[in-house]
N, C-alpha and C positions, 0 to 999 in steps of 0.2 A: 543827529547831525554830526557828531564827532566821529562816529564810525565811518560815515560816508567820506569825510575829509581824509581819514587814514587810507581808505581804499583808493581814492583818486590820487593821493600823493604816492602811494605804492605803484599805481599804474604809471604815473609820470616817471618814476625812477626806473621801472622796468623798460618802458619805451625809450628812455634816454640811453640805457645800457645797450639795448638792441640796436638803436640808431647809430651809436658810436661804433659798435662792432661792424655793422653793415657798411658804414661809410669808410671805415678802415679797410675792409675787404674790397670795397669799391675802388680804392686807389690802385689795386692790382688787377682786379677783374671788373671790367666796365659794366657788366650785366647787373651787378649788385649795387651800383651807384644810384640808379633811379629808384630801386627798392628802398635804399637808404634814405633818399630824399622824401619818399612817401612816408616812411617811418618817422622821419624827423618832423614832417608836417603834422602827423598825428600827435607827436609829442608836443608841438607848439599849440595845437588845439586843446589838449588836456591842460597845458600850462595856462592858456587863456581862461579855461573854465575855472581852474583853481584860483586864479587872480580875481576873476569877477565875483565868485561866490564866497571865497574865504579870506582873501587878503585885501580886497577892496581897492586894488590899484588899477583903476579904469584905463589909464593911459597905456600901461603895459599890455592890458587885454587887447586893445586895438592893434598894438604893434605885433603881438603874437599871432593874431588872426591874419593880418596882412602878410606876415612872414610865411604862414602856412599856405596861404593862397599862392604866393610867389613860388614856393617850393613845389606845390602841386602842378602849377603851370610849367615849371622847369622840368619836372619829371615827365610831363606829357610832351615835352619838346616845343612848347609854345613860348616864344620869347616876349619880353615886354617892350 
């Protein structure tokens, strides 16, 4: 179980770095912004997984999932 936790935390870190880079590039090149939103949504889903199974913070799990859904909808061009 400990090795799986390390892997998911590493994936969360890598996705965070990739998302930050894509969103920064997206400020100058709009084509990268929606890719950055999808990457950020994946980061939030991994964070929700880590919270649910390892850190046991259920309220934040719900917030992360809702945030990921909002980002995916925004990337698709669907407003709320």
